[in-house]
DOZAMAR-576023 format. One record per residue (C-alpha): x, y, z. Coordinates in nm, 3 decimals, m for minus. Example, Ala and Ser with C-alpha at 12.3 -4.5 7.8 and 13.67 -1.06 7.14 Angstrom:
BEGIN
[atom [1.230, m0.450, 0.780]]
[atom [1.367, m0.106, 0.714]]
END
This chain:
BEGIN
[atom [1.235, m2.611, m0.103]]
[atom [1.586, m2.521, 0.005]]
[atom [1.680, m2.628, 0.358]]
[atom [1.741, m2.374, 0.629]]
[atom [2.108, m2.477, 0.647]]
[atom [2.146, m2.433, 0.272]]
[atom [1.973, m2.098, 0.282]]
[atom [2.193, m1.971, 0.562]]
[atom [2.500, m2.073, 0.366]]
[atom [2.379, m1.869, 0.071]]
[atom [2.287, m1.582, 0.299]]
[atom [2.629, m1.583, 0.461]]
[atom [2.794, m1.570, 0.120]]
[atom [2.567, m1.282, 0.024]]
[atom [2.647, m1.098, 0.343]]
[atom [3.020, m1.126, 0.278]]
[atom [2.975, m0.999, m0.075]]
[atom [2.757, m0.712, 0.041]]
[atom [2.997, m0.619, 0.317]]
[atom [3.285, m0.623, 0.072]]
[atom [3.092, m0.400, m0.165]]
[atom [3.003, m0.155, 0.111]]
[atom [3.356, m0.151, 0.243]]
[atom [3.518, m0.073, m0.090]]
[atom [3.297, 0.233, m0.152]]
[atom [3.386, 0.205, m0.521]]
[atom [3.025, 0.286, m0.603]]
[atom [2.669, 0.240, m0.486]]
[atom [2.568, m0.105, m0.364]]
[atom [2.331, m0.290, m0.599]]
[atom [2.031, m0.470, m0.449]]
[atom [1.816, m0.694, m0.669]]
[atom [1.441, m0.709, m0.605]]
[atom [1.209, m0.981, m0.738]]
[atom [0.900, m0.791, m0.848]]
[atom [0.621, m0.925, m1.070]]
[atom [0.453, m0.915, m1.410]]
[atom [0.456, m0.617, m1.644]]
[atom [0.139, m0.418, m1.584]]
[atom [0.105, m0.521, m1.219]]
[atom [0.149, m0.342, m0.889]]
[atom [0.469, m0.524, m0.791]]
[atom [0.644, m0.430, m1.114]]
[atom [0.533, m0.067, m1.086]]
[atom [0.633, m0.037, m0.720]]
[atom [0.977, m0.192, m0.781]]
[atom [1.037, 0.057, m1.061]]
[atom [0.949, 0.352, m0.840]]
[atom [1.168, 0.216, m0.560]]
[atom [1.457, 0.185, m0.807]]
[atom [1.401, 0.541, m0.925]]
[atom [1.408, 0.672, m0.568]]
[atom [1.726, 0.475, m0.490]]
[atom [1.894, 0.617, m0.799]]
[atom [1.874, 0.961, m0.638]]
[atom [2.083, 0.846, m0.340]]
[atom [2.461, 0.815, m0.322]]
[atom [2.485, 0.467, m0.172]]
[atom [2.217, 0.242, m0.319]]
[atom [2.090, 0.114, m0.651]]
[atom [1.790, m0.119, m0.681]]
[atom [1.760, m0.353, m0.978]]
[atom [1.406, m0.490, m1.040]]
[atom [1.372, m0.846, m1.170]]
[atom [1.055, m0.926, m1.366]]
[atom [0.885, m1.243, m1.238]]
[atom [0.548, m1.417, m1.237]]
[atom [0.483, m1.317, m0.876]]
[atom [0.499, m1.416, m0.511]]
[atom [0.596, m1.782, m0.518]]
[atom [0.864, m1.738, m0.784]]
[atom [0.992, m1.440, m0.584]]
[atom [1.026, m1.653, m0.272]]
[atom [1.211, m1.921, m0.467]]
[atom [1.454, m1.663, m0.609]]
[atom [1.512, m1.523, m0.262]]
[atom [1.575, m1.870, m0.118]]
[atom [1.826, m1.949, m0.394]]
[atom [2.017, m1.627, m0.328]]
[atom [1.944, m1.489, m0.676]]
[atom [1.782, m1.172, m0.539]]
[atom [1.822, m0.970, m0.221]]
[atom [1.461, m0.851, m0.183]]
[atom [1.126, m0.999, m0.282]]
[atom [0.767, m0.880, m0.291]]
[atom [0.509, m1.137, m0.189]]
[atom [0.151, m1.180, m0.080]]
[atom [0.135, m1.243, 0.294]]
[atom [m0.050, m1.572, 0.246]]
[atom [0.230, m1.709, 0.027]]
[atom [0.473, m1.695, 0.320]]
[atom [0.497, m1.989, 0.558]]
[atom [0.727, m1.874, 0.840]]
[atom [0.796, m2.239, 0.924]]
[atom [0.955, m2.311, 0.585]]
[atom [1.055, m1.972, 0.439]]
[atom [1.389, m1.843, 0.568]]
[atom [1.353, m1.470, 0.517]]
[atom [1.305, m1.154, 0.716]]
[atom [1.085, m0.855, 0.648]]
[atom [1.164, m0.501, 0.542]]
[atom [0.800, m0.402, 0.581]]
[atom [0.434, m0.439, 0.488]]
[atom [0.383, m0.211, 0.191]]
[atom [0.044, m0.239, 0.020]]
[atom [m0.291, m0.416, 0.019]]
[atom [m0.355, m0.639, m0.281]]
[atom [m0.714, m0.669, m0.398]]
[atom [m0.845, m1.002, m0.526]]
[atom [m1.027, m0.925, m0.850]]
[atom [m1.245, m1.195, m1.000]]
[atom [m1.316, m1.075, m1.352]]
[atom [m1.576, m1.198, m1.600]]
[atom [m1.703, m1.063, m1.930]]
[atom [m1.955, m0.782, m1.895]]
[atom [m2.235, m1.006, m2.031]]
[atom [m2.147, m1.309, m1.814]]
[atom [m2.426, m1.468, m1.607]]
[atom [m2.182, m1.525, m1.317]]
[atom [m2.295, m1.333, m1.009]]
[atom [m2.086, m1.505, m0.741]]
[atom [m1.775, m1.722, m0.728]]
[atom [m1.988, m2.030, m0.664]]
[atom [m2.150, m1.982, m1.007]]
[atom [m1.822, m2.083, m1.174]]
[atom [m1.883, m2.456, m1.127]]
[atom [m1.803, m2.632, m1.455]]
[atom [m1.641, m2.323, m1.606]]
[atom [m1.292, m2.231, m1.727]]
[atom [m1.106, m2.010, m1.480]]
[atom [m0.758, m1.860, m1.489]]
[atom [m0.621, m1.856, m1.133]]
[atom [m0.310, m1.645, m1.177]]
[atom [0.016, m1.716, m1.356]]
[atom [0.235, m2.012, m1.263]]
[atom [0.452, m1.900, m0.974]]
[atom [0.219, m1.619, m0.870]]
[atom [0.062, m1.572, m0.529]]
[atom [m0.278, m1.555, m0.699]]
[atom [m0.240, m1.920, m0.799]]
[atom [m0.237, m2.019, m0.431]]
[atom [m0.489, m1.760, m0.316]]
[atom [m0.720, m1.838, m0.607]]
[atom [m0.737, m2.204, m0.516]]
[atom [m0.822, m2.110, m0.159]]
[atom [m1.087, m1.867, m0.282]]
[atom [m1.256, m2.136, m0.490]]
[atom [m1.253, m2.378, m0.196]]
[atom [m1.408, m2.110, 0.026]]
[atom [m1.679, m2.070, m0.240]]
[atom [m1.759, m2.443, m0.212]]
[atom [m1.582, m2.549, m0.531]]
[atom [m1.320, m2.818, m0.588]]
[atom [m1.070, m2.661, m0.830]]
[atom [m0.939, m3.003, m0.935]]
[atom [m1.274, m3.156, m1.033]]
[atom [m1.528, m2.876, m1.072]]
[atom [m1.328, m2.620, m1.267]]
[atom [m1.104, m2.616, m1.572]]
[atom [m0.812, m2.419, m1.430]]
[atom [m0.543, m2.242, m1.633]]
[atom [m0.242, m2.037, m1.519]]
[atom [m0.180, m1.770, m1.781]]
[atom [0.001, m1.439, m1.727]]
[atom [m0.231, m1.139, m1.699]]
[atom [m0.205, m1.015, m2.058]]
[atom [m0.270, m1.361, m2.201]]
[atom [m0.555, m1.418, m1.955]]
[atom [m0.733, m1.095, m2.049]]
[atom [m0.702, m1.185, m2.418]]
[atom [m0.844, m1.531, m2.347]]
[atom [m1.134, m1.381, m2.151]]
[atom [m1.218, m1.139, m2.431]]
[atom [m1.192, m1.419, m2.689]]
[atom [m1.423, m1.644, m2.486]]
[atom [m1.170, m1.923, m2.433]]
[atom [m1.196, m1.878, m2.054]]
[atom [m1.495, m1.768, m1.847]]
[atom [m1.321, m1.582, m1.564]]
[atom [m0.981, m1.474, m1.439]]
[atom [m0.849, m1.397, m1.094]]
[atom [m0.600, m1.116, m1.049]]
[atom [m0.437, m1.017, m0.721]]
[atom [m0.318, m0.661, m0.757]]
[atom [m0.383, m0.293, m0.715]]
[atom [m0.673, m0.095, m0.851]]
[atom [m0.709, 0.008, m1.118]]
[atom [m0.514, m0.249, m1.320]]
[atom [m0.486, m0.104, m1.670]]
[atom [m0.505, m0.442, m1.846]]
[atom [m0.859, m0.499, m1.714]]
[atom [m1.120, m0.332, m1.938]]
[atom [m1.371, m0.254, m1.663]]
[atom [m1.657, m0.176, m1.701]]
[atom [m1.660, m0.160, m2.081]]
[atom [m1.603, m0.527, m2.165]]
[atom [m1.541, m0.682, m1.824]]
[atom [m1.684, m0.659, m1.473]]
[atom [m1.585, m0.756, m1.121]]
[atom [m1.762, m1.024, m0.918]]
[atom [m1.835, m0.934, m0.555]]
[atom [m1.632, m1.156, m0.321]]
[atom [m1.721, m1.001, 0.013]]
[atom [m1.911, m1.308, 0.135]]
[atom [m1.592, m1.515, 0.108]]
[atom [m1.380, m1.312, 0.352]]
[atom [m1.508, m1.491, 0.664]]
[atom [m1.479, m1.847, 0.525]]
[atom [m1.128, m1.772, 0.400]]
[atom [m1.023, m1.636, 0.739]]
[atom [m1.183, m1.930, 0.919]]
[atom [m1.017, m2.191, 0.698]]
[atom [m0.684, m2.036, 0.600]]
[atom [m0.597, m1.771, 0.859]]
[atom [m0.631, m1.406, 0.948]]
[atom [m0.425, m1.269, 0.659]]
[atom [m0.742, m1.196, 0.461]]
[atom [m0.914, m0.858, 0.501]]
[atom [m1.257, m0.727, 0.399]]
[atom [m1.192, m0.445, 0.153]]
[atom [m1.389, m0.251, m0.106]]
[atom [m1.280, m0.152, m0.452]]
[atom [m1.415, 0.203, m0.458]]
[atom [m1.670, 0.324, m0.709]]
[atom [m1.493, 0.479, m1.008]]
[atom [m1.162, 0.311, m0.920]]
[atom [m1.225, 0.177, m1.268]]
[atom [m1.383, 0.482, m1.436]]
[atom [m1.759, 0.438, m1.431]]
[atom [m1.740, 0.113, m1.234]]
[atom [m1.944, 0.045, m0.919]]
[atom [m1.804, m0.022, m0.572]]
[atom [m1.733, m0.393, m0.525]]
[atom [m1.655, m0.581, m0.205]]
[atom [m1.366, m0.822, m0.216]]
[atom [m1.083, m0.989, m0.026]]
[atom [m0.762, m0.803, 0.057]]
[atom [m0.419, m0.956, 0.119]]
[atom [m0.123, m0.753, 0.242]]
[atom [0.199, m0.735, 0.041]]
[atom [0.526, m0.788, 0.224]]
[atom [0.870, m0.674, 0.117]]
[atom [1.109, m0.947, 0.232]]
[atom [1.486, m0.965, 0.243]]
[atom [1.751, m1.234, 0.260]]
[atom [1.871, m1.279, 0.616]]
[atom [2.224, m1.208, 0.496]]
[atom [2.145, m0.866, 0.347]]
[atom [2.380, m0.617, 0.515]]
[atom [2.213, m0.418, 0.792]]
[atom [2.311, m0.088, 0.634]]
[atom [2.143, m0.182, 0.305]]
[atom [1.824, m0.298, 0.476]]
[atom [1.817, 0.034, 0.664]]
[atom [1.864, 0.230, 0.343]]
[atom [1.567, 0.054, 0.185]]
[atom [1.355, 0.133, 0.492]]
[atom [1.459, 0.499, 0.468]]
[atom [1.325, 0.506, 0.112]]
[atom [0.993, 0.360, 0.229]]
[atom [0.966, 0.610, 0.515]]
[atom [1.096, 0.929, 0.362]]
[atom [1.009, 0.883, m0.005]]
[atom [0.663, 0.728, 0.049]]
[atom [0.487, 0.986, m0.169]]
[atom [0.707, 0.884, m0.462]]
[atom [0.635, 0.511, m0.419]]
[atom [0.261, 0.501, m0.487]]
[atom [0.186, 0.371, m0.837]]
[atom [m0.152, 0.447, m0.996]]
[atom [m0.238, 0.080, m0.927]]
[atom [m0.214, 0.151, m0.553]]
[atom [m0.505, 0.392, m0.528]]
[atom [m0.644, 0.175, m0.248]]
[atom [m0.479, 0.096, 0.086]]
[atom [m0.109, 0.163, 0.137]]
[atom [0.098, 0.095, 0.446]]
[atom [0.391, 0.327, 0.373]]
[atom [0.407, 0.465, 0.724]]
[atom [0.636, 0.360, 1.006]]
[atom [0.343, 0.248, 1.222]]
[atom [0.205, 0.019, 0.950]]
[atom [0.522, m0.094, 0.778]]
[atom [0.635, m0.283, 1.087]]
[atom [0.318, m0.497, 1.111]]
[atom [0.459, m0.796, 0.926]]
[atom [0.271, m1.061, 1.127]]
[atom [0.473, m1.381, 1.181]]
[atom [0.768, m1.268, 0.967]]
[atom [1.032, m1.098, 1.185]]
[atom [1.189, m0.772, 1.077]]
[atom [1.542, m0.767, 0.939]]
[atom [1.770, m0.632, 1.217]]
[atom [1.884, m0.344, 1.000]]
[atom [1.523, m0.258, 0.916]]
[atom [1.421, m0.276, 1.283]]
[atom [1.698, m0.033, 1.377]]
[atom [1.588, 0.208, 1.102]]
[atom [1.230, 0.202, 1.234]]
[atom [1.355, 0.265, 1.588]]
[atom [1.540, 0.573, 1.464]]
[atom [1.227, 0.693, 1.282]]
[atom [1.012, 0.648, 1.593]]
[atom [1.271, 0.839, 1.795]]
END
Protein backbone atom coordinates (compact mmCIF):
# COMPACT_ATOMS: atom_id res chain seq x y z
CA UNK A 1 0.00 0.00 0.00
CA UNK A 2 1.35 3.40 -0.97
CA UNK A 3 2.28 5.67 1.95
CA UNK A 4 0.33 8.82 2.66
CA UNK A 5 3.38 10.94 1.81
CA UNK A 6 3.79 9.14 -1.51
CA UNK A 7 0.11 9.51 -2.29
CA UNK A 8 0.12 13.21 -1.54
CA UNK A 9 3.09 13.66 -3.86
CA UNK A 10 1.16 11.97 -6.64
CA UNK A 11 -1.94 13.97 -5.80
CA UNK A 12 -0.02 17.24 -5.88
CA UNK A 13 1.37 16.37 -9.30
CA UNK A 14 -2.13 15.53 -10.48
CA UNK A 15 -3.49 18.78 -9.13
CA UNK A 16 -0.86 20.78 -11.02
CA UNK A 17 -1.64 18.92 -14.21
CA UNK A 18 -5.37 19.41 -13.74
CA UNK A 19 -4.97 23.07 -12.96
CA UNK A 20 -2.82 23.53 -16.03
CA UNK A 21 -5.42 21.79 -18.16
CA UNK A 22 -8.23 23.92 -16.75
CA UNK A 23 -6.24 27.09 -17.14
CA UNK A 24 -5.39 26.53 -20.79
CA UNK A 25 -9.04 26.02 -21.81
CA UNK A 26 -7.77 24.29 -24.95
CA UNK A 27 -10.53 21.73 -24.53
CA UNK A 28 -12.55 19.83 -21.96
CA UNK A 29 -10.68 18.37 -18.99
CA UNK A 30 -10.41 14.57 -19.05
CA UNK A 31 -11.09 12.65 -15.82
CA UNK A 32 -10.41 8.91 -15.67
CA UNK A 33 -12.71 6.72 -13.58
CA UNK A 34 -11.88 3.17 -12.45
CA UNK A 35 -15.12 1.27 -12.96
CA UNK A 36 -15.52 -2.52 -12.97
CA UNK A 37 -16.18 -5.63 -15.03
CA UNK A 38 -18.15 -5.70 -18.27
CA UNK A 39 -21.73 -6.61 -17.45
CA UNK A 40 -21.64 -5.11 -13.95
CA UNK A 41 -23.20 -2.06 -12.34
CA UNK A 42 -19.94 -0.12 -12.01
CA UNK A 43 -19.13 -0.46 -15.70
CA UNK A 44 -22.66 0.55 -16.72
CA UNK A 45 -22.76 3.54 -14.36
CA UNK A 46 -19.35 4.81 -15.50
CA UNK A 47 -20.52 4.62 -19.11
CA UNK A 48 -23.64 6.65 -18.38
CA UNK A 49 -21.60 9.20 -16.41
CA UNK A 50 -19.23 9.53 -19.38
CA UNK A 51 -22.16 10.01 -21.74
CA UNK A 52 -23.61 12.76 -19.54
CA UNK A 53 -20.22 14.50 -19.30
CA UNK A 54 -19.85 14.41 -23.07
CA UNK A 55 -22.84 16.74 -23.30
CA UNK A 56 -21.06 19.42 -21.26
CA UNK A 57 -18.50 21.93 -22.49
CA UNK A 58 -15.87 21.47 -19.79
CA UNK A 59 -15.60 17.80 -18.83
CA UNK A 60 -14.95 14.40 -20.36
CA UNK A 61 -14.98 11.19 -18.32
CA UNK A 62 -12.97 8.19 -19.46
CA UNK A 63 -14.03 4.84 -17.90
CA UNK A 64 -11.32 2.27 -17.14
CA UNK A 65 -12.41 -1.38 -17.05
CA UNK A 66 -11.20 -3.14 -13.89
CA UNK A 67 -11.95 -6.16 -11.72
CA UNK A 68 -13.62 -4.00 -9.07
CA UNK A 69 -13.24 -2.15 -5.79
CA UNK A 70 -9.81 -3.14 -4.54
CA UNK A 71 -8.13 -2.74 -7.93
CA UNK A 72 -9.89 0.62 -8.24
CA UNK A 73 -8.47 1.78 -4.92
CA UNK A 74 -4.98 0.69 -5.96
CA UNK A 75 -5.26 2.60 -9.26
CA UNK A 76 -6.45 5.68 -7.39
CA UNK A 77 -3.58 5.45 -4.91
CA UNK A 78 -1.03 5.14 -7.73
CA UNK A 79 -2.42 8.22 -9.47
CA UNK A 80 -3.47 6.25 -12.56
CA UNK A 81 -7.11 7.38 -12.29
CA UNK A 82 -8.85 10.42 -10.87
CA UNK A 83 -12.06 8.74 -9.67
CA UNK A 84 -12.87 5.25 -8.43
CA UNK A 85 -16.01 3.31 -7.61
CA UNK A 86 -15.77 1.06 -4.58
CA UNK A 87 -17.82 -0.88 -2.08
CA UNK A 88 -17.94 0.97 1.24
CA UNK A 89 -16.49 -2.00 3.12
CA UNK A 90 -13.39 -2.02 0.89
CA UNK A 91 -12.38 1.42 2.17
CA UNK A 92 -10.29 1.71 5.31
CA UNK A 93 -10.12 5.45 6.09
CA UNK A 94 -6.99 4.81 8.17
CA UNK A 95 -4.99 3.54 5.18
CA UNK A 96 -6.78 4.83 2.06
CA UNK A 97 -5.87 8.40 1.14
CA UNK A 98 -8.90 9.49 -0.84
CA UNK A 99 -11.91 11.74 -0.54
CA UNK A 100 -15.49 11.16 -1.58
CA UNK A 101 -17.59 12.61 -4.36
CA UNK A 102 -20.67 10.83 -3.05
CA UNK A 103 -22.53 7.66 -2.15
CA UNK A 104 -24.20 6.54 -5.35
CA UNK A 105 -25.87 3.11 -5.20
CA UNK A 106 -26.59 0.08 -3.06
CA UNK A 107 -24.86 -3.12 -4.14
CA UNK A 108 -26.71 -6.36 -3.48
CA UNK A 109 -24.78 -9.46 -2.44
CA UNK A 110 -26.07 -12.28 -4.62
CA UNK A 111 -25.14 -15.83 -3.68
CA UNK A 112 -26.04 -17.88 -6.73
CA UNK A 113 -26.37 -21.65 -7.08
CA UNK A 114 -27.75 -23.88 -9.81
CA UNK A 115 -31.53 -24.14 -9.81
CA UNK A 116 -31.37 -27.81 -8.73
CA UNK A 117 -28.78 -27.25 -5.97
CA UNK A 118 -29.56 -28.58 -2.48
CA UNK A 119 -28.00 -25.46 -0.90
CA UNK A 120 -30.60 -23.54 1.10
CA UNK A 121 -28.33 -21.29 3.17
CA UNK A 122 -24.74 -20.07 3.04
CA UNK A 123 -23.78 -22.47 5.82
CA UNK A 124 -24.70 -25.40 3.54
CA UNK A 125 -21.65 -24.63 1.37
CA UNK A 126 -19.21 -26.40 3.71
CA UNK A 127 -16.91 -28.58 1.60
CA UNK A 128 -18.09 -27.04 -1.67
CA UNK A 129 -16.46 -25.02 -4.45
CA UNK A 130 -17.35 -21.32 -4.27
CA UNK A 131 -16.33 -18.38 -6.43
CA UNK A 132 -15.98 -15.32 -4.18
CA UNK A 133 -15.61 -12.57 -6.75
CA UNK A 134 -12.80 -11.76 -9.15
CA UNK A 135 -9.27 -11.03 -7.93
CA UNK A 136 -9.18 -7.35 -7.03
CA UNK A 137 -12.94 -7.07 -6.57
CA UNK A 138 -14.73 -5.88 -3.46
CA UNK A 139 -16.75 -9.11 -3.51
CA UNK A 140 -13.57 -11.04 -2.77
CA UNK A 141 -13.28 -9.26 0.58
CA UNK A 142 -17.00 -9.13 1.31
CA UNK A 143 -17.45 -12.77 0.29
CA UNK A 144 -14.85 -13.94 2.77
CA UNK A 145 -16.59 -11.97 5.51
CA UNK A 146 -19.95 -13.42 4.47
CA UNK A 147 -18.64 -16.97 4.75
CA UNK A 148 -17.15 -16.26 8.17
CA UNK A 149 -20.48 -14.80 9.32
CA UNK A 150 -22.12 -18.03 8.11
CA UNK A 151 -19.78 -20.03 10.38
CA UNK A 152 -17.43 -21.22 7.63
CA UNK A 153 -13.65 -20.97 7.38
CA UNK A 154 -12.98 -20.05 3.73
CA UNK A 155 -9.38 -21.30 3.96
CA UNK A 156 -10.15 -24.80 5.24
CA UNK A 157 -13.84 -25.52 4.66
CA UNK A 158 -14.31 -24.22 1.13
CA UNK A 159 -12.54 -24.51 -2.20
CA UNK A 160 -12.42 -20.84 -3.16
CA UNK A 161 -11.85 -19.47 -6.66
CA UNK A 162 -11.71 -15.87 -7.91
CA UNK A 163 -13.03 -15.85 -11.47
CA UNK A 164 -14.53 -12.86 -13.30
CA UNK A 165 -18.32 -12.94 -13.53
CA UNK A 166 -18.63 -14.36 -17.05
CA UNK A 167 -16.18 -17.17 -16.32
CA UNK A 168 -17.84 -17.87 -12.97
CA UNK A 169 -21.31 -18.21 -14.50
CA UNK A 170 -19.92 -20.60 -17.12
CA UNK A 171 -18.24 -22.64 -14.39
CA UNK A 172 -21.46 -22.77 -12.37
CA UNK A 173 -23.47 -23.95 -15.36
CA UNK A 174 -20.80 -26.54 -16.21
CA UNK A 175 -20.78 -27.86 -12.64
CA UNK A 176 -17.13 -27.07 -11.94
CA UNK A 177 -18.15 -24.78 -9.06
CA UNK A 178 -21.13 -25.07 -6.73
CA UNK A 179 -21.87 -21.40 -6.04
CA UNK A 180 -20.76 -17.90 -6.92
CA UNK A 181 -20.99 -14.61 -5.08
CA UNK A 182 -21.67 -11.44 -7.02
CA UNK A 183 -21.86 -7.95 -5.54
CA UNK A 184 -23.83 -5.81 -7.95
CA UNK A 185 -27.12 -4.38 -9.05
CA UNK A 186 -30.27 -6.28 -9.88
CA UNK A 187 -30.92 -7.66 -12.33
CA UNK A 188 -27.45 -8.68 -13.52
CA UNK A 189 -27.92 -9.95 -17.07
CA UNK A 190 -25.20 -12.61 -16.82
CA UNK A 191 -27.14 -14.45 -14.09
CA UNK A 192 -29.75 -16.81 -15.58
CA UNK A 193 -32.29 -16.52 -12.77
CA UNK A 194 -34.62 -18.32 -12.28
CA UNK A 195 -34.25 -20.54 -15.35
CA UNK A 196 -30.95 -22.27 -14.54
CA UNK A 197 -29.83 -20.49 -11.38
CA UNK A 198 -31.36 -19.26 -8.14
CA UNK A 199 -30.48 -16.91 -5.31
CA UNK A 200 -29.79 -18.06 -1.75
CA UNK A 201 -31.43 -15.99 1.00
CA UNK A 202 -28.76 -14.20 3.06
CA UNK A 203 -30.97 -12.13 5.34
CA UNK A 204 -29.94 -14.02 8.49
CA UNK A 205 -26.33 -12.94 7.95
CA UNK A 206 -26.91 -9.17 8.09
CA UNK A 207 -26.74 -8.95 11.90
CA UNK A 208 -23.63 -11.15 12.33
CA UNK A 209 -21.86 -9.20 9.59
CA UNK A 210 -22.71 -5.88 11.22
CA UNK A 211 -21.68 -7.17 14.64
CA UNK A 212 -18.34 -8.52 13.43
CA UNK A 213 -17.33 -6.18 10.61
CA UNK A 214 -19.18 -2.89 11.09
CA UNK A 215 -22.32 -0.99 10.23
CA UNK A 216 -21.71 -0.73 6.48
CA UNK A 217 -23.98 -3.73 5.85
CA UNK A 218 -27.70 -3.16 5.30
CA UNK A 219 -30.72 -5.50 5.27
CA UNK A 220 -32.16 -5.30 1.75
CA UNK A 221 -34.53 -7.32 -0.40
CA UNK A 222 -34.14 -8.22 -4.03
CA UNK A 223 -37.71 -7.61 -5.17
CA UNK A 224 -39.89 -10.30 -6.69
CA UNK A 225 -39.58 -10.21 -10.49
CA UNK A 226 -36.35 -8.20 -10.34
CA UNK A 227 -35.23 -11.29 -12.22
CA UNK A 228 -38.34 -12.02 -14.32
CA UNK A 229 -40.35 -14.70 -12.57
CA UNK A 230 -37.99 -14.82 -9.59
CA UNK A 231 -39.16 -14.61 -5.97
CA UNK A 232 -38.25 -11.89 -3.48
CA UNK A 233 -35.00 -12.76 -1.67
CA UNK A 234 -33.51 -11.14 1.41
CA UNK A 235 -29.83 -10.33 1.28
CA UNK A 236 -27.04 -8.02 2.42
CA UNK A 237 -26.58 -4.55 0.93
CA UNK A 238 -23.36 -2.55 0.75
CA UNK A 239 -23.24 1.07 -0.41
CA UNK A 240 -21.11 2.11 -3.37
CA UNK A 241 -18.92 5.17 -3.00
CA UNK A 242 -17.51 7.34 -5.75
CA UNK A 243 -14.07 8.44 -4.53
CA UNK A 244 -11.59 10.96 -5.88
CA UNK A 245 -7.90 11.66 -5.56
CA UNK A 246 -7.29 14.40 -3.03
CA UNK A 247 -5.48 16.37 -5.71
CA UNK A 248 -8.40 16.45 -8.16
CA UNK A 249 -9.09 20.11 -8.92
CA UNK A 250 -12.04 21.52 -6.98
CA UNK A 251 -13.77 22.68 -10.15
CA UNK A 252 -13.63 19.17 -11.64
CA UNK A 253 -14.96 17.55 -8.48
CA UNK A 254 -17.81 20.07 -8.49
CA UNK A 255 -18.60 19.33 -12.13
CA UNK A 256 -18.87 15.62 -11.37
CA UNK A 257 -21.22 16.38 -8.46
CA UNK A 258 -23.36 18.53 -10.75
CA UNK A 259 -23.77 15.53 -13.07
CA UNK A 260 -24.87 13.36 -10.13
CA UNK A 261 -27.34 15.98 -8.92
CA UNK A 262 -28.80 17.34 -12.13
CA UNK A 263 -28.48 14.35 -14.47
CA UNK A 264 -29.52 11.68 -11.94
CA UNK A 265 -32.30 10.32 -14.14
CA UNK A 266 -29.75 9.61 -16.88
CA UNK A 267 -27.39 7.75 -14.52
CA UNK A 268 -29.54 4.78 -13.51
CA UNK A 269 -28.53 1.62 -15.37
CA UNK A 270 -31.00 -1.27 -15.63
CA UNK A 271 -28.80 -3.04 -13.04
CA UNK A 272 -29.71 -0.33 -10.51
CA UNK A 273 -33.41 -1.09 -10.26
CA UNK A 274 -32.98 -1.30 -6.48
CA UNK A 275 -31.80 1.46 -4.14
CA UNK A 276 -30.08 4.54 -5.54
CA UNK A 277 -28.69 7.48 -3.60
CA UNK A 278 -28.55 10.03 -6.43
CA UNK A 279 -29.99 12.84 -4.36
CA UNK A 280 -28.14 15.60 -2.56
CA UNK A 281 -29.40 14.43 0.84
CA UNK A 282 -28.12 10.87 0.30
CA UNK A 283 -25.04 11.49 -1.81
CA UNK A 284 -23.29 13.27 1.06
CA UNK A 285 -23.65 10.34 3.51
CA UNK A 286 -20.22 8.88 2.86
CA UNK A 287 -19.62 7.66 6.43
CA UNK A 288 -15.97 7.93 7.53
CA UNK A 289 -14.71 9.13 4.13
CA UNK A 290 -14.67 12.95 4.00
CA UNK A 291 -16.06 14.79 1.01
CA UNK A 292 -13.71 16.36 -1.52
CA UNK A 293 -13.72 20.15 -0.85
CA UNK A 294 -14.94 20.87 -4.36
CA UNK A 295 -17.73 18.32 -3.97
CA UNK A 296 -18.72 19.75 -0.58
CA UNK A 297 -19.00 23.23 -2.07
CA UNK A 298 -21.17 21.91 -4.92
CA UNK A 299 -23.54 20.27 -2.41
CA UNK A 300 -23.72 23.49 -0.40
CA UNK A 301 -24.77 25.34 -3.55
CA UNK A 302 -27.40 22.68 -4.29
CA UNK A 303 -28.81 22.90 -0.76
CA UNK A 304 -28.95 26.68 -1.08
